[in-house]
Wavefront OBJ file of the C-alpha trace (Angstrom):
o trace
v 101.753 162.915 238.639
v 98.502 161.086 238.357
v 96.472 164.143 239.493
v 97.699 166.017 236.526
v 96.663 163.019 234.202
v 93.154 163.021 235.445
v 92.783 166.587 235.165
v 93.943 166.341 231.373
v 91.031 163.563 230.861
v 88.179 165.935 232.367
v 87.744 168.259 229.101
v 87.550 164.693 227.089
v 85.292 162.813 229.386
v 82.765 165.902 229.599
v 82.668 165.977 226.108
v 81.667 162.438 225.385
v 79.004 162.623 228.028
v 77.798 165.583 226.470
v 77.416 163.855 223.008
v 75.910 160.730 224.331
v 72.815 163.343 226.048
v 72.584 165.285 222.900
v 71.891 161.851 221.062
v 69.447 160.332 223.431
v 67.749 163.570 223.462
v 67.378 164.098 219.956
v 65.805 160.122 219.761
v 63.250 161.266 222.390
v 62.519 164.272 220.592
v 61.934 162.139 217.082
v 59.767 159.436 218.497
v 56.405 160.344 218.650
v 54.939 160.456 221.773
v 51.888 157.793 223.051
v 49.110 160.251 222.461
v 50.096 161.058 218.809
v 50.479 157.637 217.870
v 47.078 156.877 219.347
v 45.868 159.742 217.528
v 47.093 158.206 213.827
v 45.422 155.234 214.909
v 42.100 156.729 215.422
v 42.743 158.831 212.476
v 41.379 156.215 209.810
v 37.531 156.061 209.455
v 34.914 158.100 207.769
v 34.358 160.194 210.681
v 38.012 161.974 210.466
v 37.426 162.347 206.685
v 39.338 165.804 205.614
v 41.563 165.782 208.332
v 44.632 165.579 205.275
v 47.146 162.946 204.255
v 50.397 162.867 202.719
v 51.073 160.336 200.012
v 53.346 160.179 196.931
v 52.215 160.724 193.087
v 53.241 161.449 189.742
v 52.420 164.154 187.399
v 50.684 162.835 184.277
v 48.303 164.676 181.536
v 44.834 164.317 181.111
v 44.218 161.157 179.050
v 47.875 160.039 179.980
v 50.683 159.465 177.939
v 50.545 157.467 174.642
v 52.974 154.695 173.943
v 52.871 154.587 170.116
v 54.092 151.578 167.790
v 53.907 151.545 164.181
v 51.249 150.225 162.443
v 53.009 148.599 159.792
v 55.430 145.589 160.482
v 58.747 146.122 158.945
v 62.154 147.703 159.571
v 62.190 151.867 160.798
v 64.022 153.273 158.083
v 63.554 157.249 159.355
v 63.373 158.853 162.675
v 62.110 162.417 161.754
v 61.104 163.674 165.757
v 63.282 164.200 168.362
v 62.409 164.024 172.085
v 61.049 167.650 173.326
v 59.553 168.322 169.802
v 56.629 169.952 169.766
v 54.425 169.000 166.901
v 50.995 169.399 165.348
v 48.535 166.776 164.501
v 49.549 164.288 161.476
v 53.302 165.415 161.834
v 55.047 162.215 160.750
v 57.328 160.997 163.471
v 58.805 157.339 162.420
v 58.713 155.962 158.994
v 58.786 152.238 158.275
v 60.268 150.390 155.114
v 57.413 151.338 152.635
v 59.167 150.177 148.951
v 56.657 147.095 149.086
v 53.310 149.052 149.565
v 54.456 151.864 147.173
v 54.619 149.418 144.321
v 51.212 148.255 145.319
v 49.520 151.759 145.262
v 51.034 152.243 141.610
v 49.809 148.819 140.587
v 46.388 149.556 142.087
v 46.646 153.048 140.441
v 47.133 151.050 136.862
v 44.268 149.340 137.719
v 42.220 152.024 138.214
v 42.707 153.806 135.080
v 42.588 150.640 132.748
v 39.109 150.115 134.407
v 38.379 153.635 133.466
v 39.418 153.077 129.886
v 37.175 150.002 129.359
v 34.447 151.896 130.599
v 35.148 154.737 128.088
v 35.061 151.940 125.679
v 31.744 150.760 126.664
v 29.939 153.916 127.080
v 31.217 154.219 123.169
v 29.974 150.898 122.047
v 26.725 152.143 123.492
v 26.630 155.353 121.592
v 27.739 153.362 118.705
v 24.735 150.773 119.282
v 22.241 153.461 119.651
v 23.549 154.796 116.613
v 23.047 151.351 114.726
v 19.273 151.226 116.079
v 18.895 154.337 114.411
v 20.088 153.546 111.232
v 18.566 150.070 111.233
v 15.236 151.813 112.190
v 15.598 154.154 108.836
v 16.059 150.716 106.950
v 12.853 149.305 108.442
v 11.352 152.615 107.355
v 12.526 152.602 103.873
v 11.309 149.262 103.738
v 7.725 150.092 104.667
v 7.616 152.865 102.020
v 8.622 150.283 99.545
v 5.815 147.916 100.678
v 3.220 150.979 100.931
v 4.540 151.521 97.174
v 3.933 148.269 95.864
v 0.799 147.732 97.621
v -0.639 150.977 96.323
v 0.397 149.964 92.635
v -0.602 146.578 92.994
v -4.398 147.692 94.180
v -4.284 150.748 91.529
v -3.775 147.948 88.772
v -6.386 145.731 89.987
v -8.687 148.523 90.275
v -7.922 149.599 86.701
v -8.592 145.917 85.238
v -11.808 145.380 87.057
v -13.628 148.639 87.101
v -12.172 149.682 83.699
v -12.169 146.623 82.163
v -8.438 147.671 80.772
v -7.464 144.461 78.557
v -4.182 145.816 78.557
v -3.292 144.493 81.828
v -2.350 140.824 81.805
v -2.383 138.289 84.839
v 0.959 138.076 84.747
v 1.681 141.446 85.624
v -0.828 141.345 88.502
v 0.955 138.207 89.508
v 4.138 140.040 89.096
v 3.192 143.061 91.323
v 1.804 140.547 93.710
v 5.580 138.784 94.230
v 6.886 142.614 94.275
v 4.604 143.082 97.809
v 5.216 139.579 99.110
v 8.898 140.717 98.395
v 8.231 144.494 100.042
v 6.867 142.522 103.004
v 9.833 140.342 103.219
v 11.944 143.112 103.063
v 10.302 144.720 106.195
v 10.130 141.585 108.013
v 14.273 140.933 107.432
v 15.064 144.503 108.630
v 12.730 144.203 111.813
v 14.700 141.277 112.463
v 17.907 142.975 111.853
v 16.691 145.782 114.277
v 16.023 143.318 117.095
v 19.191 141.336 116.711
v 20.975 144.614 117.390
v 18.915 145.525 120.415
v 19.566 142.232 121.804
v 23.224 143.202 121.940
v 23.242 146.162 124.003
v 26.194 146.997 125.650
v 24.920 148.203 128.528
v 25.749 145.348 130.513
v 29.470 146.094 129.670
v 29.382 149.400 131.092
v 27.504 147.949 134.358
v 30.937 145.573 134.281
v 33.361 148.164 133.777
v 31.765 150.348 136.609
v 31.826 147.459 138.730
v 35.542 146.899 137.862
v 36.507 150.632 138.491
v 34.521 150.398 142.062
v 36.888 147.147 142.708
v 39.707 148.687 141.535
v 39.551 151.866 143.456
v 38.669 149.976 146.874
v 41.984 148.327 146.259
v 43.538 151.558 145.725
v 42.328 152.615 148.950
v 43.356 149.721 150.861
v 46.936 150.156 149.330
v 47.266 153.563 150.086
v 45.795 152.861 153.650
v 48.986 150.474 153.915
v 51.576 152.928 152.740
v 49.820 155.508 154.920
v 50.560 152.820 158.083
v 54.002 152.794 157.366
v 54.176 156.378 158.730
v 53.743 156.919 162.402
v 51.802 160.117 162.910
v 51.151 162.591 165.706
v 47.572 161.505 166.597
v 47.074 165.341 168.078
v 48.914 168.412 169.016
v 51.234 167.350 171.613
v 54.970 166.725 172.335
v 57.384 163.794 171.458
v 58.866 163.043 175.104
v 60.828 160.020 174.656
v 62.235 158.250 171.449
v 62.870 154.398 171.655
v 63.041 153.313 167.965
v 66.184 153.713 165.909
v 66.735 153.098 162.312
v 66.694 149.593 161.610
v 64.930 148.680 164.782
v 62.433 145.845 163.616
v 58.863 146.063 164.260
v 56.121 143.215 163.947
v 52.683 142.035 165.108
v 53.700 140.629 168.379
v 55.990 143.482 168.819
v 55.326 145.281 172.377
v 58.071 147.756 172.574
v 56.547 151.190 171.901
v 58.550 153.311 169.183
v 58.154 156.636 171.244
v 56.070 158.120 173.930
v 54.065 161.081 172.903
v 52.160 163.406 175.440
v 49.289 165.132 174.171
v 48.696 168.943 174.801
v 46.503 168.681 177.542
v 46.479 170.009 181.294
v 49.009 168.864 183.927
v 47.735 166.784 186.968
v 48.814 164.460 189.618
v 47.837 160.984 190.293
v 48.442 160.767 193.653
v 48.603 157.179 195.294
v 46.597 157.009 198.806
v 46.877 153.823 200.964
v 43.498 152.024 202.044
v 44.389 152.832 205.479
v 44.065 156.862 204.894
v 41.834 156.894 202.121
v 39.104 157.817 204.295
v 40.617 161.198 204.931
v 40.402 162.257 201.034
v 37.438 164.362 199.619
v 36.728 165.727 196.350
v 37.292 169.293 196.302
v 40.016 169.163 198.952
v 43.043 171.699 198.731
v 46.735 169.940 197.949
v 50.273 171.139 198.337
v 52.397 169.727 195.982
v 55.982 169.185 195.985
v 58.779 167.367 194.700
v 59.308 164.194 196.333
v 62.758 165.095 197.634
v 61.332 167.917 199.595
v 63.440 170.297 197.027
v 62.267 173.032 194.700
v 59.109 175.198 194.287
v 55.873 174.217 195.668
v 52.684 173.934 193.905
v 48.723 174.336 194.777
v 46.056 172.260 193.346
v 42.631 170.620 194.032
v 41.363 166.864 194.346
v 39.001 166.654 190.994
v 38.503 162.770 191.191
v 38.811 159.991 193.560
v 39.159 156.332 192.103
v 36.040 153.814 192.389
v 38.390 150.944 193.320
v 41.705 149.915 194.899
v 44.066 149.000 192.108
v 47.744 148.243 191.663
v 50.085 151.146 191.219
v 50.392 152.440 187.248
v 53.452 152.005 185.380
v 55.585 154.961 184.705
v 54.884 156.636 181.107
v 51.950 154.325 180.419
v 48.154 154.199 181.031
v 48.504 150.441 181.794
v 48.451 148.813 185.653
v 51.132 146.516 187.131
v 50.454 142.728 186.984
v 47.318 141.851 189.290
v 49.135 139.807 191.282
v 50.572 142.582 192.887
v 49.669 143.015 196.662
v 50.285 146.711 197.329
v 46.800 148.399 195.886
v 46.128 152.068 196.255
v 43.273 154.445 195.644
v 44.437 156.839 192.792
v 43.120 160.601 193.578
v 43.645 162.979 190.919
v 44.723 166.430 191.439
v 44.593 169.387 189.166
v 47.692 171.750 189.151
v 46.980 175.663 189.330
v 49.266 177.538 187.133
v 52.402 178.832 187.959
v 55.556 180.708 186.523
v 57.064 176.948 186.580
v 55.305 173.800 186.081
v 56.602 170.470 187.022
v 57.632 167.980 184.129
v 55.497 164.889 183.130
v 56.382 162.064 184.939
v 58.028 163.546 188.036
v 57.653 162.120 191.578
v 55.746 164.382 193.745
v 55.097 164.625 197.394
v 51.304 165.261 198.079
v 49.563 167.108 201.263
v 45.989 166.586 200.895
v 44.326 168.961 203.343
v 40.573 169.994 204.314
v 37.949 169.402 201.820
v 34.776 170.923 200.396
v 32.870 168.024 200.624
v 32.260 165.398 197.910
l 1 2 3 4 5 6 7 8 9 10 11 12 13 14 15 16 17 18 19 20 21 22 23 24 25 26 27 28 29 30 31 32 33 34 35 36 37 38 39 40 41 42 43 44 45 46 47 48 49 50 51 52 53 54 55 56 57 58 59 60 61 62 63 64 65 66 67 68 69 70 71 72 73 74 75 76 77 78 79 80 81 82 83 84 85 86 87 88 89 90 91 92 93 94 95 96 97 98 99 100 101 102 103 104 105 106 107 108 109 110 111 112 113 114 115 116 117 118 119 120 121 122 123 124 125 126 127 128 129 130 131 132 133 134 135 136 137 138 139 140 141 142 143 144 145 146 147 148 149 150 151 152 153 154 155 156 157 158 159 160 161 162 163 164 165 166 167 168 169 170 171 172 173 174 175 176 177 178 179 180 181 182 183 184 185 186 187 188 189 190 191 192 193 194 195 196 197 198 199 200 201 202 203 204 205 206 207 208 209 210 211 212 213 214 215 216 217 218 219 220 221 222 223 224 225 226 227 228 229 230 231 232 233 234 235 236 237 238 239 240 241 242 243 244 245 246 247 248 249 250 251 252 253 254 255 256 257 258 259 260 261 262 263 264 265 266 267 268 269 270 271 272 273 274 275 276 277 278 279 280 281 282 283 284 285 286 287 288 289 290 291 292 293 294 295 296 297 298 299 300 301 302 303 304 305 306 307 308 309 310 311 312 313 314 315 316 317 318 319 320 321 322 323 324 325 326 327 328 329 330 331 332 333 334 335 336 337 338 339 340 341 342 343 344 345 346 347 348 349 350 351 352 353 354 355 356 357 358 359 360 361 362
């Protein structure tokens, strides 16, 4: 009976032994050999440049994604864009409360109109002033004619009395004529004084003042319009709205750091790969690269190293051009890899596993 029991156990024991042996064999297969480990350690250094390296990276665009914050403080009143929307430069994406700034524009526009009316009045006054000068010059000319006439009459009378000894002309008549001449001279002097007084009251200064006032009012209008324009967050160039974080009612001020949205300008896709210092010597400009999703699932893309960083820096933040705190001990060399065109391209921000192979040299 014991014999039968042991025979029944044999298949189970054999199976257990087979499983243990498989596990031990797989462990030994997955463990790198001493020669491979030594080769990997010896791979560091300029003499091994171009041997290739595997690293992680992220899809980005040339110039980077733009975090956009409203330029004017206030509450969000409208969100006019949606995520994934492609827009042209100048398209309004988000609007901030603008009633106050609209009023300021109206006030500034009325100020310009009032200043322009003052300038028109000043020009009209100048025309009237010129006309007044002409009229007064005419009065001077008439006074001079009268003076010349009385002087001629006096001279002729004096000649007749002297040369012809005309006893009909009395001294009293001559004195009357002399007083008439003197009155005519006085008349000319008075009219010339009036002319000078009119000339001194020239409204040209009012024209200058009115023009200066217009310039000030127009500058204020421009400032008011600029302030109103800043209430609209616009696309800085052609591109796509990646992510919207603002909602109607969100408050933004001078100290706000949270973007209202992230914007991706229309540009070439690239991969920002992060290479540890230990393997940086293997990377060279022009090296071919194979790129696929970091999960090893999906299509494979090809590319080329187009730029190698000049410093080891902390990794970049996602969806931003900023780098993480300088206190970070993890510093990497950023390598920019171009992406060859393919029927299906990766998405911005997608994590990638990059294999950088041999190179064409720096």
